[in-house]
N, CA, C and O of each residue as an XYZ file, in Angstrom:
552
protein
N      -8.966     71.131   -111.177
C      -7.865     70.726   -110.339
C      -7.988     71.440   -108.992
O      -8.179     72.655   -108.937
N      -7.878     70.689   -107.935
C      -7.979     71.244   -106.592
C      -6.661     71.902   -106.195
O      -5.603     71.612   -106.754
N      -6.758     72.786   -105.226
C      -5.563     73.447   -104.715
C      -4.632     72.407   -104.094
O      -5.094     71.472   -103.440
N      -3.339     72.565   -104.295
C      -2.368     71.610   -103.747
C      -2.083     71.863   -102.279
O      -1.441     71.044   -101.621
N      -2.557     72.995   -101.754
C      -2.353     73.329   -100.345
C      -3.681     73.323    -99.608
O      -4.738     73.550   -100.197
N      -3.609     73.056    -98.294
C      -4.825     73.186    -97.496
C      -5.105     74.677    -97.301
O      -4.273     75.523    -97.628
N      -6.282     74.985    -96.767
C      -6.717     76.374    -96.649
C      -5.764     77.233    -95.806
O      -5.497     78.384    -96.152
N      -5.265     76.687    -94.728
C      -4.374     77.423    -93.829
C      -3.040     77.751    -94.523
O      -2.541     78.872    -94.423
N      -2.476     76.769    -95.221
C      -1.212     76.974    -95.935
C      -1.381     77.990    -97.056
O      -0.536     78.868    -97.232
N      -2.472     77.874    -97.817
C      -2.741     78.823    -98.906
C      -2.902     80.233    -98.343
O      -2.376     81.190    -98.912
N      -3.607     80.364    -97.255
C      -3.825     81.671    -96.630
C      -2.487     82.282    -96.197
O      -2.251     83.473    -96.402
N      -1.624     81.474    -95.605
C      -0.307     81.950    -95.187
C       0.510     82.402    -96.403
O       1.111     83.477    -96.392
N       0.526     81.574    -97.445
C       1.285     81.917    -98.653
C       0.811     83.238    -99.244
O       1.631     84.075    -99.622
N      -0.493     83.433    -99.327
C      -1.039     84.657    -99.912
C      -0.715     85.865    -99.032
O      -0.506     86.965    -99.546
N      -0.673     85.671    -97.719
C      -0.384     86.792    -96.807
C       1.055     87.276    -96.941
O       1.359     88.404    -96.552
N       1.933     86.458    -97.475
C       3.345     86.802    -97.618
C       3.638     87.590    -98.901
O       4.760     88.060    -99.091
N       2.657     87.737    -99.765
C       2.852     88.454   -101.023
C       2.798     89.955   -100.751
O       1.819     90.465   -100.207
N       3.854     90.645   -101.134
C       3.950     92.076   -100.874
C       3.444     92.889   -102.055
O       3.492     92.436   -103.198
N       2.960     94.085   -101.772
C       2.481     94.975   -102.817
C       3.533     95.961   -103.279
O       3.448     96.490   -104.387
N       4.529     96.212   -102.433
C       5.608     97.119   -102.834
C       6.910     96.621   -102.230
O       6.924     95.788   -101.325
N       8.010     97.160   -102.761
C       9.355     96.718   -102.376
C       9.553     95.223   -102.628
O      10.170     94.517   -101.829
N       9.022     94.764   -103.744
C       9.170     93.369   -104.128
C      10.564     93.142   -104.701
O      11.265     94.093   -105.045
N      10.951     91.902   -104.799
C      12.275     91.557   -105.357
C      12.445     92.131   -106.775
O      13.480     92.734   -107.060
N      11.450     91.960   -107.676
C      11.615     92.543   -109.015
C      11.790     94.067   -108.980
O      12.594     94.612   -109.736
N      11.042     94.755   -108.109
C      11.204     96.209   -107.994
C      12.610     96.559   -107.508
O      13.233     97.493   -108.013
N      13.099     95.813   -106.536
C      14.425     96.078   -105.992
C      15.510     95.864   -107.045
O      16.501     96.593   -107.067
N      15.335     94.883   -107.906
C      16.295     94.641   -108.999
C      16.361     95.864   -109.913
O      17.444     96.338   -110.255
N      15.184     96.372   -110.305
C      15.138     97.523   -111.215
C      15.707     98.765   -110.535
O      16.497     99.493   -111.137
N      15.315     99.012   -109.292
C      15.800    100.198   -108.581
C      17.314    100.160   -108.384
O      17.989    101.176   -108.550
N      17.841     99.005   -108.035
C      19.276     98.863   -107.845
C      20.023     99.161   -109.142
O      21.037     99.859   -109.138
N      19.516     98.628   -110.244
C      20.124     98.872   -111.548
C      20.100    100.363   -111.879
O      21.115    100.934   -112.278
N      18.935    100.987   -111.711
C      18.807    102.404   -112.041
C      19.766    103.251   -111.206
O      20.464    104.113   -111.741
N      19.800    103.006   -109.896
C      20.651    103.798   -109.013
C      22.122    103.626   -109.370
O      22.875    104.599   -109.405
N      22.526    102.399   -109.634
C      23.935    102.151   -109.955
C      24.334    102.745   -111.304
O      25.521    102.910   -111.585
N      23.346    103.064   -112.134
C      23.619    103.696   -113.423
C      23.371    105.207   -113.385
O      23.288    105.860   -114.426
N      23.257    105.744   -112.183
C      23.170    107.189   -112.030
C      21.779    107.786   -112.122
O      21.637    109.009   -112.096
N      20.754    106.964   -112.230
C      19.385    107.480   -112.302
C      18.865    107.698   -110.879
O      19.060    106.858   -110.002
N      18.201    108.836   -110.663
C      17.598    109.111   -109.370
C      16.085    109.102   -109.542
O      15.565    109.558   -110.560
N      15.398    108.592   -108.561
C      13.966    108.342   -108.699
C      13.255    108.487   -107.370
O      13.877    108.616   -106.316
N      11.932    108.461   -107.450
C      11.083    108.382   -106.264
C      10.400    107.026   -106.294
O      10.122    106.480   -107.361
N      10.133    106.489   -105.105
C       9.465    105.185   -105.010
C       8.011    105.374   -104.614
O       7.693    106.213   -103.771
N       7.134    104.594   -105.222
C       5.734    104.500   -104.828
C       5.123    105.860   -104.496
O       4.603    106.066   -103.400
N       5.191    106.777   -105.446
C       4.713    108.142   -105.231
C       3.189    108.193   -105.338
O       2.631    108.043   -106.425
N       2.527    108.403   -104.212
C       1.061    108.366   -104.134
C       0.383    109.568   -104.782
O      -0.843    109.602   -104.889
N       1.156    110.540   -105.209
C       0.557    111.709   -105.861
C       0.052    111.398   -107.264
O      -0.697    112.185   -107.843
N       0.451    110.270   -107.807
C       0.107    109.935   -109.188
C      -0.834    108.740   -109.243
O      -0.800    107.873   -108.369
N      -1.677    108.697   -110.278
C      -2.599    107.560   -110.423
C      -1.832    106.241   -110.479
O      -0.837    106.121   -111.195
N      -2.297    105.266   -109.728
C      -1.686    103.944   -109.752
C      -0.478    103.806   -108.851
O       0.104    102.724   -108.774
N      -0.081    104.870   -108.166
C       1.106    104.859   -107.307
C       2.250    104.124   -108.004
O       2.579    102.997   -107.634
N       2.855    104.755   -109.006
C       3.921    104.090   -109.768
C       5.037    103.576   -108.859
O       5.374    104.203   -107.855
N       5.601    102.430   -109.226
C       6.677    101.840   -108.444
C       7.914    102.732   -108.458
O       8.597    102.881   -107.444
N       8.194    103.324   -109.621
C       9.375    104.173   -109.776
C       8.984    105.397   -110.606
O       8.379    105.266   -111.670
N       9.333    106.581   -110.113
C       9.063    107.828   -110.831
C      10.405    108.499   -111.101
O      11.181    108.754   -110.180
N      10.666    108.780   -112.366
C      11.892    109.468   -112.773
C      11.493    110.843   -113.328
O      11.307    110.990   -114.536
N      11.360    111.848   -112.452
C      10.886    113.160   -112.901
C      11.750    113.772   -114.007
O      11.221    114.374   -114.942
N      13.067    113.624   -113.909
C      13.984    114.199   -114.900
C      13.695    113.664   -116.304
O      13.882    114.369   -117.295
N      13.238    112.416   -116.378
C      12.978    111.764   -117.666
C      11.484    111.713   -117.976
O      11.065    111.118   -118.969
N      10.672    112.357   -117.095
C       9.206    112.388   -117.255
C       8.672    110.977   -117.521
O       7.845    110.761   -118.407
N       9.178    110.016   -116.719
C       8.860    108.595   -116.922
C       8.390    107.941   -115.622
O       8.933    108.184   -114.545
N       7.370    107.111   -115.762
C       6.865    106.287   -114.669
C       7.143    104.836   -115.033
O       6.931    104.424   -116.174
N       7.617    104.063   -114.062
C       7.863    102.640   -114.299
C       7.003    101.827   -113.342
O       7.001    102.044   -112.130
N       6.278    100.889   -113.924
C       5.507     99.927   -113.144
C       6.165     98.566   -113.314
O       6.375     98.112   -114.439
N       6.490     97.916   -112.207
C       7.063     96.574   -112.244
C       5.920     95.638   -111.860
O       5.567     95.517   -110.687
N       5.350     94.978   -112.868
C       4.140     94.187   -112.668
C       4.413     92.708   -112.497
O       5.235     92.126   -113.205
N       3.717     92.111   -111.554
C       3.733     90.665   -111.391
C       2.901     90.036   -112.498
O       1.801     90.504   -112.791
N       3.409     88.998   -113.102
C       2.733     88.366   -114.239
C       1.342     87.847   -113.870
O       0.403     87.967   -114.657
N       1.214     87.274   -112.682
C      -0.083     86.746   -112.254
C      -1.064     87.867   -111.943
O      -2.179     87.873   -112.465
N      -0.674     88.794   -111.121
C      -1.593     89.826   -110.622
C      -2.057     90.785   -111.690
O      -3.134     91.369   -111.564
N      -1.270     90.965   -112.747
C      -1.614     91.931   -113.787
C      -1.893     91.267   -115.139
O      -1.951     91.937   -116.170
N      -2.064     89.950   -115.119
C      -2.487     89.166   -116.305
C      -1.555     89.382   -117.499
O      -1.942     89.965   -118.512
N      -0.342     88.907   -117.357
C       0.616     88.995   -118.456
C       0.239     87.950   -119.504
O       0.542     86.766   -119.356
N      -0.415     88.401   -120.548
C      -0.901     87.519   -121.613
C       0.248     86.751   -122.262
O       1.288     87.331   -122.575
N       0.062     85.462   -122.462
C       1.049     84.644   -123.136
C       2.248     84.263   -122.287
O       3.194     83.657   -122.789
N       2.220     84.607   -121.016
C       3.343     84.317   -120.121
C       3.083     83.014   -119.373
O       1.961     82.747   -118.943
N       4.125     82.210   -119.222
C       3.944     80.929   -118.532
C       3.676     81.106   -117.042
O       3.236     80.168   -116.377
N       3.935     82.294   -116.514
C       3.689     82.545   -115.089
C       2.267     83.031   -114.821
O       1.867     83.173   -113.666
N       1.503     83.285   -115.880
C       0.107     83.636   -115.698
C      -0.770     82.461   -116.093
O      -0.848     82.090   -117.264
N      -1.424     81.887   -115.106
C      -2.357     80.784   -115.322
C      -3.589     81.097   -114.484
O      -3.476     81.442   -113.308
N      -4.771     80.975   -115.097
C      -5.995     81.206   -114.333
C      -6.117     80.151   -113.237
O      -5.986     78.957   -113.507
N      -6.366     80.587   -112.000
C      -6.556     79.617   -110.911
C      -7.800     78.764   -111.156
O      -8.799     79.243   -111.693
N      -7.725     77.509   -110.759
C      -8.854     76.598   -110.937
C      -9.856     76.711   -109.794
O     -11.064     76.608   -110.005
N      -9.347     76.922   -108.584
C     -10.268     77.035   -107.450
C     -10.678     78.493   -107.277
O      -9.885     79.408   -107.498
N     -11.912     78.684   -106.884
C     -12.474     80.023   -106.677
C     -12.296     80.870   -107.942
O     -11.941     82.047   -107.875
N     -12.548     80.250   -109.079
C     -12.251     80.847   -110.382
C     -12.953     82.181   -110.625
O     -12.343     83.106   -111.162
N     -14.217     82.295   -110.240
C     -14.956     83.537   -110.476
C     -14.326     84.706   -109.728
O     -14.170     85.794   -110.282
N     -13.966     84.478   -108.475
C     -13.330     85.519   -107.673
C     -12.058     85.996   -108.356
O     -11.851     87.200   -108.508
N     -11.202     85.062   -108.770
C      -9.916     85.430   -109.364
C     -10.087     86.119   -110.703
O      -9.352     87.054   -111.021
N     -11.056     85.665   -111.491
C     -11.303     86.305   -112.782
C     -11.692     87.769   -112.566
O     -11.164     88.667   -113.222
N     -12.610     87.989   -111.649
C     -13.057     89.355   -111.355
C     -11.908     90.203   -110.807
O     -11.724     91.347   -111.223
N     -11.145     89.647   -109.882
C     -10.032     90.356   -109.244
C      -8.967     90.767   -110.268
O      -8.559     91.926   -110.326
N      -8.534     89.808   -111.061
C      -7.453     90.066   -112.013
C      -7.915     90.993   -113.142
O      -7.179     91.890   -113.551
N      -9.130     90.776   -113.640
C      -9.647     91.656   -114.701
C      -9.796     93.093   -114.194
O      -9.554     94.040   -114.942
N     -10.195     93.261   -112.927
C     -10.309     94.629   -112.383
C      -8.921     95.263   -112.247
O      -8.774     96.472   -112.428
N      -7.905     94.457   -111.931
C      -6.528     94.975   -111.890
C      -6.116     95.482   -113.268
O      -5.526     96.556   -113.394
N      -6.431     94.700   -114.302
C      -6.056     95.069   -115.674
C      -6.761     96.359   -116.092
O      -6.143     97.244   -116.684
N      -8.055     96.464   -115.783
C      -8.810     97.677   -116.137
C      -8.266     98.897   -115.391
O      -8.124     99.973   -115.972
N      -7.965     98.724   -114.110
C      -7.407     99.820   -113.313
C      -6.065    100.261   -113.897
O      -5.796    101.457   -114.006
N      -5.220     99.288   -114.276
C      -3.924     99.615   -114.888
C      -4.117    100.444   -116.153
O      -3.460    101.470   -116.325
N      -5.010    100.010   -117.036
C      -5.258    100.736   -118.288
C      -5.697    102.166   -118.006
O      -5.221    103.109   -118.638
N      -6.605    102.315   -117.055
C      -7.112    103.641   -116.692
C      -5.970    104.525   -116.165
O      -5.829    105.675   -116.580
N      -5.166    103.985   -115.259
C      -4.059    104.759   -114.684
C      -3.001    105.119   -115.725
O      -2.517    106.251   -115.753
N      -2.643    104.165   -116.578
C      -1.652    104.435   -117.620
C      -2.150    105.540   -118.550
O      -1.392    106.419   -118.959
N      -3.442    105.476   -118.872
C      -4.042    106.497   -119.737
C      -3.990    107.885   -119.116
O      -3.667    108.861   -119.792
N      -4.307    107.972   -117.826
C      -4.261    109.258   -117.118
C      -2.840    109.820   -117.095
O      -2.636    111.012   -117.326
N      -1.877    108.974   -116.822
C      -0.486    109.425   -116.769
C      -0.008    109.891   -118.142
O       0.635    110.933   -118.266
N      -0.326    109.114   -119.163
C       0.070    109.462   -120.528
C      -0.570    110.786   -120.948
O       0.075    111.625   -121.577
N      -1.841    110.963   -120.592
C      -2.551    112.202   -120.926
C      -1.915    113.414   -120.240
O      -2.032    114.537   -120.731
N      -1.253    113.193   -119.122
C      -0.582    114.278   -118.406
C       0.884    114.427   -118.812
O       1.652    115.117   -118.142
N       1.268    113.775   -119.913
C       2.605    113.974   -120.462
C       3.686    113.041   -119.940
O       4.866    113.241   -120.229
N       3.304    112.031   -119.181
C       4.286    111.079   -118.655
C       4.476    109.927   -119.627
O       3.539    109.512   -120.309
N       5.682    109.421   -119.682
C       5.955    108.185   -120.423
C       5.782    107.055   -119.414
O       6.355    107.094   -118.325
N       4.995    106.056   -119.777
C       4.718    104.935   -118.881
C       5.409    103.686   -119.415
O       5.178    103.274   -120.551
N       6.263    103.089   -118.581
C       6.947    101.850   -118.944
C       6.504    100.750   -117.993
O       6.383    100.958   -116.785
N       6.266     99.580   -118.560
C       5.885     98.424   -117.748
C       6.967     97.367   -117.906
O       7.329     96.986   -119.019
N       7.472     96.906   -116.775
C       8.433     95.800   -116.787
C       7.749     94.636   -116.095
O       7.274     94.765   -114.967
N       7.701     93.509   -116.769
C       7.052     92.323   -116.228
C       8.033     91.513   -115.381
O       9.230     91.454   -115.661
N       7.498     90.908   -114.366
C       8.286     90.064   -113.452
C       9.125     89.037   -114.217
O      10.293     88.826   -113.889
N       8.538     88.397   -115.233
C       9.252     87.360   -115.980
C      10.438     87.927   -116.764
O      11.389     87.202   -117.054
N      10.386     89.214   -117.108
C      11.486     89.838   -117.842
C      12.708     90.075   -116.946
O      13.787     90.422   -117.428
N      12.519     89.882   -115.637
C      13.623     90.077   -114.704
C      14.192     88.759   -114.195
O      15.045     88.745   -113.308
N      13.715     87.649   -114.764
C      14.320     86.356   -114.440
C      15.760     86.392   -114.955
O      16.055     87.089   -115.926
N      16.637     85.661   -114.322
C      18.075     85.723   -114.607
C      18.398     85.653   -116.104
O      19.273     86.368   -116.593
N      17.696     84.800   -116.808
C      17.958     84.576   -118.229
C      17.762     85.842   -119.084
O      18.459     86.042   -120.079
N      16.797     86.698   -118.678
C      16.442     87.872   -119.486
C      16.818     89.198   -118.843
O      16.673     90.251   -119.463
N      17.295     89.157   -117.616
C      17.483     90.373   -116.810
C      18.372     91.419   -117.471
O      17.969     92.575   -117.598
N      19.574     91.034   -117.895
C      20.505     92.015   -118.475
C      19.906     92.690   -119.707
O      19.998     93.907   -119.866
N      19.298     91.896   -120.564
C      18.676     92.438   -121.778
C      17.570     93.435   -121.411
O      17.493     94.524   -121.981
N      16.729     93.060   -120.468
C      15.615     93.925   -120.049
C      16.129     95.234   -119.458
O      15.658     96.312   -119.823
N      17.091     95.140   -118.550
C      17.591     96.344   -117.886
C      18.363     97.255   -118.845
O      18.272     98.479   -118.744
N      19.108     96.675   -119.759
C      19.815     97.494   -120.753
C      18.835     98.169   -121.699
O      19.041     99.314   -122.101
N      17.772     97.463   -122.054
C      16.728     98.057   -122.905
C      16.056     99.226   -122.162
O      15.752    100.256   -122.764
N      15.830     99.057   -120.855
C      15.255    100.122   -120.039
C      16.166    101.348   -120.050
O      15.710    102.472   -120.256
N      17.443    101.118   -119.829
C      18.422    102.221   -119.825
C      18.428    102.936   -121.172
O      18.411    104.166   -121.222
N      18.453    102.175   -122.262
C      18.448    102.770   -123.603
C      17.177    103.594   -123.831
O      17.229    104.671   -124.424
N      16.055    103.090   -123.364
C      14.775    103.786   -123.526
C      14.796    105.119   -122.771
O      14.346    106.143   -123.285
N      15.320    105.088   -121.555
C      15.360    106.316   -120.769
C      16.288    107.363   -121.371
O      16.001    108.558   -121.318
N      17.389    106.917   -121.938
C      18.358    107.855   -122.501
C      18.045    108.293   -123.922
O      18.694    109.195   -124.452
N      17.051    107.660   -124.545
C      16.683    107.998   -125.930
C      15.977    109.343   -126.011
O      15.601    109.778   -127.099
């Protein structure tokens, strides 16, 4: 299947994708702050530059996009048809890097939590955020 956009439109769309301060991250941060949790954002001192660091709870939170981090079994992760080799290599390297970073953090005594973009869709948001709160307070 060919791309539904011309090259210029696709290039523009891809340029608008942010690496930090994304809508899903903002949802999680807003929830945490309103529930009294204090955190650091995108702390470069740690492997993988975690999206949210909660030192008091010795917890790192990564808010992952389903496409970019290959959320297995998710309807939002579909292998691209065009330029397939490039995307396979790109996404698989993201997954390997994530595993390596999570392992390093865990080995240093941090609890690593991953929240997927799809878990923050309106239908699942409250359940996901309440589960996060329960996990942190456990």
